[in-house]
Steps between C-alpha positions, in 0.01 A plus 500: 500500500169508684402831648430505871143584583453821688300454820251762601565627852284357780221726607533601860169579666502832678300506820270793557383689805219337701145564379268612779127549449377848603260350756771295678610620844878470528632633831839666533783258560373227266758351261370382159727342240517570128227375265263426791130578451285614794133498406192689619415548866812316621631611842875468562606586854822680590797263526374246245756388242385368163742371236514551124261369232224429754123538466297617800132452420211730579386561858796310647648607836872463574617586853830655597775259610406290196757379246394398148753373246522538122245378244233436763137498381245606761137490384210715624373524860810350665587592862871480585576586862823597673758225540434336162791438262426396142791382287546528122250360250212435741135499389238610754146465371199721569349523846794351692542615861822478703504511882776576751357463852401160637291628794389850395322746728381851418585644842694448819339250743312773689351628170632849575758535220515396138796283411720667236472392137875520449709180529577398858605192696179323392574540127601165349673462161390318187734411211373418151795355309594555136265370231214403732132543406219580743152439359200730522331571834764331717568591862865478601594453866821626656835378630526271197671449162347422163773324303656559159259435212235371742139535389212573739155411366230766493304557819757327722585583861875471555586443867835318466808529281478351151806338340668573167303391190210381719139521379280571805131575545216484750396624847764474633720466191666159473757369248334300222768488230806657342508761221763588241662839454262542205198458731378162378448228768761224476344255743205498742461316829281497809591628851572145618688391188808715421666461162754214491867589463641496148525691173213697344466693174250774416279379214444859383854641476732204565682642802646222719448470876550243774320430826737460795359438847155621396627830354529593132842611375618617161713235331 
């Protein structure tokens, strides 16, 4: 009779406490998840919530009233203002700046009083959906959504919402293709020539998709 093979037990990874560089400024009231790394000269304002297994790169600023999901990678010199929500698995490259006020002023109309820095009725939200990538040195407008697994090319100015799996770039950023979950472009097209409806397959990883009404969907 054949002897049954004994299976070694699965290793379960134990998450550790967040790692915070001594030079980082973390105000009271900030929530940081397990296994998250906060690097040098980062400033996290009170009320910010950062998930687990994230990386917050050097000299990055994260305002209060900001929500950051799990496994988010934020490179150096990123400015994230109040009203921004970043879902799981997002990549934000170095030098990216978010905004939250469409018509900002420093003072009241008579110039007698500074407007408060805290969120108010002028603060507009921005949502970066799961799996999206924002390239280096982008400027992100407000009152908009960057879709799931979308990819914004470096140096772009985003003034309008970007759909799921859309590759967008330019000033202002315009759709110019679709990208796979793995990050490789599946198809490219110009602003006046959207991708035709039908099935598509990623050449790099083989994941299937379909274009329906100009939008990419997972098959």
